[in-house]
N, C-alpha and C positions, 0 to 999 in steps of 0.2 A: 503492499499499500503506499511506504515511502518512498518508493520510484516511482508508482504513479504521480501523486500529487507531487514530485520533483516536477516532473515532466508537465504538468499543470500549470506549476506557476512557470517556468518556460515559456510556454505558450501563449500564457497571457500575458506574460511581458512583452512578448513580440503582435500582441493583437491591439493592446488597448493604451492610452496613452500612460508614463511612468507616472504620471500623479495620480491619474485613477486607479493603477495597479497598485500603487504602496498603500493609496487610502482604504480600498475596499479587498483587494485579495490577499494582499500581504500580511493582514491583521489577520485573516484567520487561524487560528489553529486547527492541527489534526488527528484525526485520533480511528485509529482500528477497532473497528466494533469485534466483537465477539464471534469467534468461529472464522476469524480472518475475512467472511462474505461481505465486507462493505465498511465505506468508513464515517466519519462524523467530523462535520465543518463544525466547530466552534467560533462562534462571533464576540468579540471582545463584550457589544452593546446590543440593545433593540435596536437601533438604524442602521448600523451594519449588517445585521442579520436580514432586515425587511431589504434595504438594498439589494443587496448579493441576491435573495433571494427573488427576486423580480428581474433583475438584468443578468446575474452569472450564472445561476444555478443549473438551469437548461445546458449553456455551455460545458459546465461543469458533467454532467449526463453522457453528454454527447461525445465525450472526451472519454468518459470510463468505457463508452459502447466498443470504441475504438483499439483500448487498451487491453481491455480482459475480453478471454474468452467467452466467457459466460458474464450474466448481467450482476450487478454488484448493486448493494443496495447505500444510499448515500443521505445521512441525517444533515441538514442545517438548524444547529440548535444554541441559545445564548449559553456562552462559556460560563459557567458558575463560578469559576476562581480570574478573571478577567488580570492582566497586570496593570493596568491603567496605564503602560509608556508602550510606544511603539518603537525597538529599539534596533538599529543596524545587523543583521546579523553578521555581517562581516569584520565588524566591529562593535566588540563585546563591550570596551572601555567607554562606548559612547554610551552616554544620561538617558538618552532616547526622547522621545516628545509624546508630549501628552495625547491623547486621543483626540480629545475634544479640540486640540488647534488646529491636528491634521482633516479633522471632519468640516470644520468651520471654511479652513482656507478650499476645500472640494467643494464647498455650497457654493462660495464664493469666487470660484473659477467657472460654473455653469454658468449658460445661456439662460436668463431667466425664464425666457421662453420655455426652456425645456424644463423645469421646475414644478410637479404637480402639487396640490395641497396633498398629496399622500405621500412626496417625500421629504417633507416636514416632519420634525421630528417630536413625539409628545412626550411633553415633559407631567 
């Protein structure tokens, strides 16, 4: 499963703008489900969970059909233990960036006509 997710990250990194990749895809954690027949993607907050579900989950499922001989289960859920910071995996000494800053930056970079009321996080 780890190799599949590494391949997904590589594909997404080449398919979506880096700002979107860093805000939405890179912030996900992955866990292998029991029995090894699926994986769980853990979103650090509800806003990212909804955004990924609506815009990227279909692509992850399509990539899984290309990668695996048999169908797997992909669950997208809220992370019960979020770190609160997004860190650069290549630089463990980097202090990290608060998730809210990345989300706010991503929202501000969007074309206002492309945001619907469903995209605005609920507090």
